C-alpha positions, 0 to 999 in steps of 0.5 A: 593416294595409295595408288600414287604412293605405290607408283613411287615406291615402284619407281624408287625400287626400279631406279633405286640404283641410279638414285643412290649413285647420284645422292651427294651430300654437302661436302668441303675440301680445304686447300693450302698453298704455300705460295701461289702459282706465278706461271704455268709450270708453278701451277703444274707442280702443285699436287692438285694439278693432276686434275683428278678431283673437281675440288682441286681444279676449283682451287687452282682456278682461283689461285691462277686468277689471283695472278691477273693482278700482276700478269694477266697473260700468265693467268690467261695461260694457267686458265687455258690449261685448266680449261683443257680441250676448250681454251679461253676465247677472245670473249672469255678474256674480255669478260675476265678483264671486265670483271677484274680490271681495277678490281683485282682483289676479287679472286683474293677474296676467296682465301681465308682472312680476306675481308673488306677490312683488310683490303682482301689480304689473306691471312698466310698461308693461302687457304681456301675452302671448296663447297659441294651441295647435293645438286653439285654433281647432279649431271654426269661429268659435270660439277658446280662447286662453290666458294665463299668470298669474304666480301659476299653473303652468298657462295659463288660458283665454278663450273667443271666438266670431266673428260671421261677418257682421262678421268680429269676435270676441267674448268668450264665457266668461272661464274664467281667474279661478280661484285663483292663489297669494296675493299676499306681502302676504296670505300668512300663511305667508310 
């Protein structure tokens, strides 16, 4: 047992600097949008559009997804820009249609005050929180950040990738669109 403890101490001593750089605690960032982007130009005009902050890119992803309800093509254009060098594939677009068609309320559910009882109508302005945990930045140039839906018990992930040559973060995978509780107006058991 003492030998194992000594090897662990030795490992920590020799790898200490690497371990310290990966030690990340839970962090929450709030984002407020007076108005949501309607097209790519209005998305690019937002302060988070520098893409230097992974949390901001996650928030912009949700803001772009809200646009699907009224203009899917504008939503796809914004998401393509957020994805950087890897735009949406035809399969990605089909996935989004399957997840959002008839359930356009899902992206709104990530904004403060949006719950099933008010049919996922956020209390203005459009505010959301993006969370990290100790594992969010575990792999270099990758991040998995989390958002809380007003219609789910668990936080939902968004995966991002950093481009080292520019320092910008880009959307990699939208993993936050699984089903949530139905809005009150659609719930036949209410």
